[in-house]
C-alpha positions in Angstrom: 21.6 0.4 -30.2 20.7 0.2 -33.9 17.5 0.7 -35.9 14.7 -1.8 -35.6 12.4 -2.7 -38.4 9.0 -4.3 -38.8 9.0 -6.4 -42.0 5.8 -7.5 -43.7 5.0 -9.6 -46.7 1.8 -8.9 -48.6 0.8 -12.5 -49.1 -1.9 -11.6 -51.6 1.0 -10.4 -53.9 3.8 -12.9 -53.0 4.4 -15.5 -55.7 6.8 -17.6 -53.6 9.9 -17.1 -55.8 12.2 -17.5 -52.8 14.3 -14.5 -53.8 13.9 -13.2 -50.2 15.3 -16.4 -48.7 18.2 -16.3 -51.1 19.1 -12.8 -49.8 18.2 -13.1 -46.2 17.7 -16.8 -45.3 17.5 -16.2 -41.5 14.8 -13.6 -41.9 12.3 -15.1 -44.3 10.7 -18.6 -44.8 8.2 -20.1 -47.1 5.2 -21.9 -45.7 3.5 -25.0 -47.0 1.6 -22.9 -49.6 4.9 -21.4 -50.8 4.1 -18.0 -49.4 6.9 -16.0 -47.8 6.8 -14.5 -44.4 9.3 -12.9 -42.0 10.7 -15.1 -39.3 10.1 -12.4 -36.7 7.8 -9.4 -36.3 10.5 -7.0 -35.5 14.2 -7.3 -36.3 17.5 -5.4 -36.4 17.9 -3.3 -39.5 20.1 -5.2 -42.0 21.4 -4.9 -45.5 20.3 -8.4 -46.2 16.6 -7.6 -45.5 16.8 -4.5 -47.5 18.3 -6.5 -50.4 15.5 -9.1 -50.1 12.9 -6.3 -50.3 14.6 -4.7 -53.3 15.0 -8.0 -55.1 11.4 -9.2 -54.7 10.0 -9.6 -58.2 6.5 -8.5 -57.2 7.4 -5.9 -54.5 5.6 -7.9 -51.8 8.0 -6.9 -49.0 7.6 -3.7 -47.0 9.9 -2.4 -44.2 8.9 0.2 -41.6 11.1 1.7 -38.9 9.8 0.2 -35.7 10.4 3.4 -33.6 9.1 6.1 -35.9 6.7 4.2 -38.2 8.5 5.8 -41.2 8.6 3.7 -44.4 12.0 2.3 -45.2 11.0 0.3 -48.2 9.4 0.8 -50.8 10.6 4.3 -51.2 8.0 7.0 -51.9 
């Protein structure tokens, strides 16, 4: 079994650029207010989600290891 992540979007920071959807279209969506949010609360670790977090122009996406609570992104 692989790693599981909790993915969160700080909606007070999100500008709705859609970069996350371009990187991981199955894992993020924009709501009617053009704010991003993950499609699930917990998901399998994936390069696409990490790429989405890394490419967010305002660093609104954070990733935490679901089992340990350790921060995956952003790095310390």
